[in-house]
N, C-alpha and C positions, 0 to 999 in steps of 0.2 A: 600220512598218518595224522590222526587228531591228537590233541592234547587235552588234559583236564581243563575245565574252564575256571577252576580256582586252585590256589595253592593247596597242596594236600594237608588237611588237618592231621594232627597226631593220630596214629592208629587207635590209641586208647580212647581218644575223644570220639572218633567216628564209631568205635565199637560201643561206646556208652549210648549214643543215639540209636544204634542198631538194636541194643538191648531194650531201649524204651519203646521202639517201634514193635518189637516182638511182644512185649508186655501189653501194650495198648491193643494191638490187633487180637491177641488172645482174650483179653479182658472184655473187649467189645462183644465178642461172641459168647463168652461165659455169662455176662450180665443178661444178654437177651434170652438165654436159655435157662439159667439157674437162679437168677436174682429177680428179674422183672416178673411181676405177677402174671400168671397165665391161667385164667379161670377155665379155659376150654381144655387145657392139657394137650393141645395139638403141638406137634414139634415145630419149633421156630426155625432151627437150622443155622447153618454157618459152618465154616470149614477152617478150623484152627490149624490143622496139619498142612493144608494147601496154602494157607497164608504164610506159615512159618518157612516153607521152602523158598518163598520169594523175598523174605525180609532183607537178607544180605544184598541181593541184586538191586532191590529198589532203594535201599539206603545208599549204596554206592552210586547209583544213577542220579538220584535226586540231589544228594549232598555233595557230589563231586563233578558230574559230567553234564547234567541237564542244563539247557539254556532256555531263555524265555520263548524263543522262536521254535523250539522243539515241541513235538506232540507225542503223547504216549497212550497206547491202548493197553490197559491192564488186564491180565488174566482174570476171568470172572470171579473165581473163588478167592482171589487175593484182594477183593474190594476192601476188607477191613484194614489191610496194610495201607492202601491209598488213603483211607479216612484217617488213619493214625498219623501219616505223614502230613496230610493237610491240617490236622489239628496242631501238630508241632510247628507248622509254618504260619499259624494264625489264620488259615483259610476256612476253619470249621470251629464253631463254638463247642465248648465242652458239653453243653446241654444235649447235643445230638449223639454223643458217644454211647449213652445207654439206650439209644433208640434204633438199633439195627433191626431192620425188617419190621418195624412198627409203622402203623399208618401215619403218613406224614413225616416219617423219620428217614433213616438211611436205607437206600434200596438194597435188595439182595445182591445186585451186581452193579458195577459202575454205570451211571446213567447221566448223559449230558443234560437231559431235560428234566429229570425228577430229583436228582440228588441236590442237597443244599450246598455242597462244596464242588470245586472244579473237577470235572472229568472230561478229558479231551475226546474220548470215544465211549459210546455205550457198548458194553459187551454183555455176555451172558448166553448168547446163542453160539454154541461151540464152533469155532472155525471162522465165524463171520466177523467177530471182533478182531481176530488175529489178522485178517486180510484187509480190514478197513483202512489202516494207514497207507496201504499201497494205493488205494483209490483216493485217499486224502492227498497223497503226494501228486497224483495226476491232476487232481482238482486245483491244488495250489499252483502247479506249473501252468495250468490253463489260465487261471486268473492272472497270474503274473505276466504271461505273454500277451494276454488280451487287453488287460486294463492296468497292470502294474500294481505295486503296493502289497503284494502277498509275501514278499520277502523270501527268506530261505529257511532252513531248519530241518533237522532230522525228524523222521517219522518212526518211532519205536513201537514194536509190538512185543509185549511180554507174554509168551505163549507157553501154555502147558504142553508137555510132550504128547499127551494123549490127543490133543487137538490136531496133531499131525496125521491122525487117522482120517480126518475129514477130507472129503473130495474137494470141498470149496478151497482148501488151502492149496492144493496142487493145481487146480484150475487157475488160480491167481499167480502162483509162482511160475508156471509155465507159459503165461502170456508173453509173447515176444517183446513187448514194450517194457516189461517190468525190469529186464536186465539193464536198462539204461537209467534206472532210478537209484542213484548212488546215495540218496538220503534215507533209504529204507534200512532199518536195523531191526532184526528179530533176535530176541534173547529167549532161547528155549530153556524152560525150567525142566531139566532132564532128571526128574526124580524117579522115573521108571515104575511109577505106580499109577493105576487107574482107580476107578471108584471102588472096585471089589477086590483087587488083588495086586500083587507085584507082577508086572508084565514079564513073562519068562524071557522074552527076547525082544528088546526094544529096537534092535537092528540099527544102532546108532551109526555104524559104518555105512550102511546102505543109505540112510537119511542124509549123511554128509555128502555122499556121492551124488545123490539126486539134486541137492542144492547146487553143488559145484557144476554139475552138468547143465543146470539152468543159468549159469553165469554168475552165481553168487560167490562172494568171498566167504569162506568157512573158517571160523575160529573155534577151536576146541579148548574148553576150560574144564579139565577133568579133575586134577588133583591140586590141593592146596600146598602151601610152602612147607608145612610141617611134614606131611607125608612125602613130599618130594625130597626133603632132607633125609628122611628114613631110607628112601630108595638109594641114597648115596653111600649108605653103610655097606659093609660086607654082607652079602646075602640080599641086598636091596633089589638088585636086578631080578633075582628069582622071585622076590615078593611082588614086584610090579607085574611080572609075567603071570603070576598066580592070580592076582586080583583082576588083571585085564581079561583073563580067560574064564573067570567065574560067571555063572549065570546070575541074573539079577536077584532071584530069590535067595541064593546062597549068600550073596553079599549083604542083602538087606537083613538076613538073619544075624550076621556078625554085629550089626549095629546095636543089637539088643543083648550082647554078651558082655560079661565083666572080663577083667584082664586074664584071669585063670582060664576061662572058657575060650578066649581068643587064642591063648597059647596052645590050646589043644586043637582048635579047629583050623587055624590059619595054615599050618604047614601042609595039610592035605596028606595024600599018600603017594605022590609022584616022586620022580627022581630028585626034585629040588627040595623035598621036605626037610632034609637035614639042614641045608643052608638057611632056610626060612626059620626053622626052630631055633637055630643058633642066634639069628638076628633078634627075634622077638623075646628071647630069654634075656638079652642084654638091655632091653628097654624097661624103664620103670612102668608101673601100672598106669599112672595117669597119662604118660606120654603115649603108651600103646593104645589106650582107649580113645584118646583124642585123635591120634594119627589115623586110625582106621576110619574115622568119620570126617576126616579133613579133606572134603571135596572142594573143587575150585569155585563152585557157585556159592560157597559160604566163606571164602577167603577174600577179605576186602582188598588186600594188595593184589592178589591175582585178578580179581574183577577189574581193578583199576588199570592194570596192564592190558587186559583184554579189550576194554572199552577204548583205551588210548590207541589200540592197534587197528582201528577201523580206518580204511583208506578213503571212503566217500566217493570212490569212482565207480562203484557198482553196489548192488544190494549186499548186505552182510547178514549172516546168521551166526550167532554165538551159541554154541551148545554148552550150557553151563550145567555141569553135573551137580545135583543137589540131593538132599535127603528130605523126604516128605515128613513134616513134623520136626524138623531140625530145632533143637533146643527145648523140645517138649518131652514129657514123659511118654508120649505116644510115638516117638520118632521111629520110622522104619517099619512100623507094624502094618501088615497087609490090609487090615480093616480100619485104618485110622482116618479114612477120608472124611467121615462125618462124626468121628468120635469126639467126645467132649472131655476136657480135663475134669476130674473130680474137684470138689472144694479143697481137699487136702493137696492134690497135685498143683492147683492154682496157687495155693499159699506157699508151697515149696518153690514154685517158679518165682513168685514175688520175692522170697527171701534171697534166692540166687541172683536175681537181677536188681536187687536193692530198691524195690518199690513196696508200696503199702496196699494190700488187698482191700483194706477198709477205706482207702482214699485212692481209688484206682486211676482217677483222671488227673492226678496231681501233675502240674507242669514242672519243667526244670526251674530251679530258683533264678530269679532275676539276677543278671550279672554273672551267672555261672558260665564256664566255657561252653557247655552244651547249649544253654539258652542263647548265647551270642552266635554260635554256629547256626542255630535255627533261624535267628533274625537275619543273619547275613545271607543265608540261602533264600529266605523269603524275599529279601530285597533283590537278589540276583534274578530270581525267577518271575518277578512281577511283570505282567504284560500290560502294556498300555491298551486301553479299550479301543477297539477298531470302530471308527465312526461308520454307522450303518447308512448306506445309500438306499433311498427308496427305490423299488423296482420301477422301470419305465412304464408309462401308460400303455395299455394294450387296447386297440380299438375293439368295440363290441360287434361291429358289422362293417364289412367292406363295401356294402351297398350294391353288390352285383348278385344276380340270381342265376344259378346254374340251369342250363337247359339241355335238351336232348337226353341221351342215356349216359349215366355216369355211375361210379362206385364211390362209396364212402372212403375207401382206401386211397383212391386217386385224389379225392378232395383234400386229404392230408397234405400231399405234396404241393398241390395248387395253393392251399391256404398259406403254407410257409413261404412260398415265392411271393404271394400277394403281400405278406407281412413285410418283406424287404422293401417293397415299394411304398406301402401305405404307412408303415411305422418303423422306419430304419433303426431308431434307437432301441425299440423293443426287439427287433430282429437281431440286432448285434448281441443281445444277451441270450439268444437261443443257442443251445448246443444240443445236437442230436447224437445219439449213441445207438449202434445196432451191432448184432453178432453176425456179420457177414451176410446180411440180407437187405442191404441198402437198395439195390436195384429192384428186387422182387417185392418190396413194400412201398414202392413209389417215392422213394427219397432221392432218386437219381437226379432230377432237376435241381433240387435243393443242394445236393452235394456238388454238382457242377457250378452252381452259383457261388457258394461260400467256401468251398474247398475243404480239405481234410486236415484236422489239427495234428501237428507234430511239433515236438519241442525244438526240432531243427528242420530246416528245409531239405527236402529230398527231391531228386530229379524224377520227373514223370517220363519214363522212356517210351511211352505210347502216345505222348502228346501230339506227335506228327503223323500218327496212324489214322488215315481217313475213315477207317471202319470203327474207330473207338467212339462209343456213345457215352459211356460213363468216364469222365475225366478225373483221374485220381491225383489231384494236385495237393501234395502234402507240404504244409508250411505252418509256422507259428500263428498265422492269422486265421487258419481254418476253423470251422465251427462244427465239424462232424468228426466223431471219434469212432473208429471201427475196431471192434474186438474180434477175437476168434469165436468159434461156435461154442460159447460157454455162457449160458443165460445168467448164471450166478454172478459172473464177473460184470455183466451188463447192469444188473439191478444194483449191485454193490457200488459200482461207479456212479450210477444214477443217484443213489442216496447221498454220496459225498458231494457230487456236483450241486445237489439240491440243498446242501448245508453251507455253501460258501457265504451266503448272506449273513449267517450268524458267526462264522469263523473269521472272515476277513472283511466283513461289511460290504461285500460285492455280490449283489444278487445275480443269479443266473436263472434262465428259464429252460431247464433240461427236459428233453423228450427222449425216451427210450422206445425203440420199435423192435418188436420180436413177433414171431409167429404165435398166435393166440394159444394153440395147444400147449405151448411150453411155458405159459404163465405159471402153471402149477409147479413146474420144476424150479422156478425162480421165486416162488411165493415167500419162503422163509426170509431170505435176505432182503427182499423187497419190503416186507412188513417190518423187518428190523430197521431198515433205513428210515422208514416213516417214524417209527418209535423214537429214533435217535435225532429227529428234527429235520430230516431231509425232505424237501418239497420238490416234487418232480411229476412228470406225466409219463405214464406207461401206456403204450399203445399196442394192443394185441390185434394182429391182422395177418392173414385172413382168419376167419373164425367160423366155428360151428360146423354142422353137417352140411351147410351150404357149400363147403369144400368137397362137394359130392365125389368127384373122381379120385380124390386123395385117400379115401378110405378111413376106417375107424381110428387108426393110429393118429391121424391128424385132425380129427373132428372133435373140437372142444365141446364139453357138455356143462361142466360145473363153473366155468369162469364168470358167467353173469352173476351168480350168487356169491362168488368170491368177492367181486367188486362191491356188491351190496353190503357184505359183512365186514369188510376191511376198515378198521378205525383210521381216522386221519386222512381219508381218501374219498373223493367224489367219484362216481362211476357214471359213464354215459355209453349208450349204444344207439347211435343215430341211424335212422333209416335212409335219409336223403343227404345229398352233398351239402345242401344249405344248412341242415341241422348239424352236420359234421363240422362245418366251419364255425358256426356259432358256439357249439360246445367246446371246441378246441380253444377259441379265443377266450371264452369264460374261464376255462381251466388255466390258461396262461396267466390270466389276471389274478389268480389266487396264489401265485408262486412268489417266493423270495421275500417274505415279510412276516413279522410276528402275527400269529393267528391265521396264517395262510394254510393251504391244504394241497395235498397231492391229488392226482386224478388218474383214473384208468379209463381209457376209451377202447371199446371193442368195435372194430371196423370189419368191413366185408369187401370181397371182390365181386359180389354179385352186381351186374349191371342193372340199374333200375331207371325206368322212365321218370325223369325229374318233374314232369308235368303233374304226376300223381301227388306231389307235395302241396300243390295249390298255394304257393307262397304269395301272400297278398301284394298287390302293386302299390296300394295306398301306403305312404310312409308311416302313418300312425298305426294302421293295421299290421304292417310288417313288423314294427317295433313290438307290438303286443304279441305277435307270434314268436318273435325272438325271445321275449321274456318267458313265455310259456315253455319253449324248447329248453332253455337254460334251467328252468325250475323243475323240469322232469317229465312233462307230458303236454299234449295239446289235442283238442278235438279236431280230428281230420275230416270227419263227416258227421253232420247232424241231420237226422230225418224226422219229419213230423210223425208223431205217434210211434216212435221207435219202441219195439217190444224186446229188444235184446241189444247189448253193447258188446262190441268186439274190441278188446284192448290188446294191441299187438306191438311188438318191439323189434327193431332192427330189420334184418334181411327179409323177414316173412310178412312185413306190412303189405306188399302187393297181394299176397294171398288173402289177407284179411279184407282188403278192398274188393277183390274179385268175389269173395264169399258174400260180402255185403250187397254187391250188385245182384247176385243171383237170389239172395234171400228176399230182396225187394221185389223181384219179379214174381215170387210166389206169395206175396202179400205179408212178408215179415220184415218190416223196415228195421234197419240196424244202424245204430250209431257206431262210429269207429274212432277210437282213441289211439293216438300214436304215442307210445311211451318212449321217452328218451333217457330217463334215469330212474330205474326201480329204487335205487338208493335214496334219492331225494324224496320220492313218494313215500317210502317207508318211514323216513324221518318225519315227514309231515303227519303220517298216521300216528306215530308215537307222540309227536308234539300235541296233537289233538287229544290224545289220551292222557296227557300230563306227564309223560315219562322223560321228555327232554325238551331243550329249547331249539326250536326250528320254525320256519315259516310253514303254515298249513293252508294258506290261501289257495294254493295250486289245486287242492282237492275239490274245492267248490267250483273251480273253473272247468275241470275236466270230468268230474263225476258229481255234478250237483244233485242234491237230494231229490229235486223235483223231476229229474230225468232218471231216477233209479230204476234199473231193469236187471233181469238176469244177465250174468257176465261170463263171457268166454275170454280167457287170456291165452295168448299164444306167443311163443318166442323160439328162436333157434338156440335152445339151451334147456337147463332143467326147469320143469314147469313150476316148481315151488317158488321160483324167483318172483313171479307176479301173482301168485295165488292169494297173497294178503290183500289185494285190491278189493276183494269181495267184502272185507270187513268195513270198508268206508261207508257203505249204505246197507250192509247186512243183507245181501241179496244172494239168491241161488247162483252157483258158479260151477264152472268146469275149467280145468287148466290143461292146456296142451303144450307139449314141449318134448324134449329128448331125455329119455331115461335109460337108454341102453347103448352099447357100442354100435356104431354104424358100419357100413361097408361101402365099397366103391359102387358107383352107378351114376346115372344121369341125375340132374337136380330134381326132375319130376319124380323119378323112382325113389330117390332117397327121401324126399319130402313125404311121399305117400307112405313109405315104410314107417316113418316116425309119426305120422298123423299130423303133419304141418301143412298139407295141401288144402286147397279151397274146399274140396269135398269133405275133408275131415272137419274143417271149421264149421261148415254148414250143418253136418250131422250133429256136432256138439251143440250148436245154437238151437237146432230143432228139439234136441233132448230137453233143454231147460226152458225154452221159450213157450212151450205149450203145456 
């Protein structure tokens, strides 16, 4: 069992701080909506009721139990509470308090990268912020076993009960490895309301059973001391039974009743009504009204006991019963989620809490007990800055040229093994993650080489089996993390592994590998990880309708344009093994540092003759080719007097080359451009137009104005991904690609069906070249 990290301040003193946090969080939202000028009249927003339900929990946690090594993910709609606490601790200037949701001010939800005050985790995407500390715990343990210095500390999630509807929560809770993470603590704000209503049946008993079945310690914090005292009176057992059996809406309605109405409603009409009526008749009005709203999540002493009861040997969930809008005029109302206090209600709140609405940001007086408690808490929670190590140098080129027939997917595994030989320091920082697809995505050799990471060593019972090809050696020095078949878990962990450089000063080079069709399933948490500062590489493989026999369910269509459109991320789709190696190394070199970038690589299982790449043998020419590949495209074939240009990407480049050969035979010479990154080319176009800062020289190299001809673009994905290339020289164009679900078949049949075959490319070229 844990103990509070400080001697308990007097309850009255802690309650005074709690009252100030309630006032500040409410006033921050009020000012943004009712005081700050708003010429457009558009709603600013903010959630006073959702914040109020968390005030007691966060006050008890920050001012009694939190340690500097702990991390907290705050419920998105409680961000004003976090800002209020940071202000009281001296971590946020008063000038920001009037600037909630203002440009350059406080963000709508806690943000590690955009808020001016400390936030351990970015939240806002429901369910994703709740699970982030699980993957933060794994990342901390990985850093500590691999390099040391990450220390210990709990990982808290302050979770809204409605977030437990999200599938991402249960994907994370049910991962087998999570049951070993004793530093995980979830505190569920069980206010039993959603955005629109009081939830009729929150099924708390079922939720507790689900967490317990997953190996979690479950702590219920239902009633406060005042109501527990009432339960000890004659008729108290009947009252407890009555309240326990109530539906959520009936209980919530009681919160808005005066004493007389409570005496009428509470007894009900069952056999215990007489006993309950006798009990409530003996209570004075104030005690009755206060008792019915006295839930455990608002009782500082009950919270203290619950947090002290965490045993740290397994994950813990605390179900803290709360009231949405606790302490506000809107408490318990089913439509209070976005409701705002009126000016009169805010002034009544100020009077009750002893603050001044005309001086809303007034601090505690210097030397007052409250001020000293805030100062002592700030000193206790102050973290030393982690010295940031620069990421290791990553080679740009291994100097070998693939030959024969190979796939870009196989090039991934070979490049990782080459990295262990050519740049061991960089290779030691690589950690790969996959959802039970290591062998089928060509990571088998890498896994055999580096082993599987585990917080403790496990015996490999198949090590002596002669037919075993993939050796599953689990130990703290391993560099591969295998998850279950849950893509959301994979990319969530990837985001946290990619943030270790900024959390603990230890850069990692994380690579996540999954089947490309499932990138869309993982898109939201992947994007959120990038937003929160995680830098990693996501590899989708195999991809496209090139997975011909697999059928339409596994043939990705939109992923090339997803990579192009995702902020904070480079995207590459190489056609050849050499291009795959160069782009992977370039992506690795962008990780683990300020101003770095994530990357998405789309790879293929199509075997391609590597001679088609025509990699120059001359070192200077080879380096020029590499620079072009990494910048987004290169001229693969130049023909004298070319009358059409074929710009192809990824697995269909051989079809473009075959089409160019046949076009030449009928007197239509064609240039062929091999696109490796539509993303970088589009940035170059926008830079040339003056819309953003990026290099644009690549456009002059691959699509020079003097060679401007009608343009055919083709890729194994949605055709709009490359259609913008026609704007470079404003030429006639036609775009080939995949716009509908596919079906099983041979590669030739499927390419023909979608118009990606050489015949289709030739017809498109003839249509625009003449």
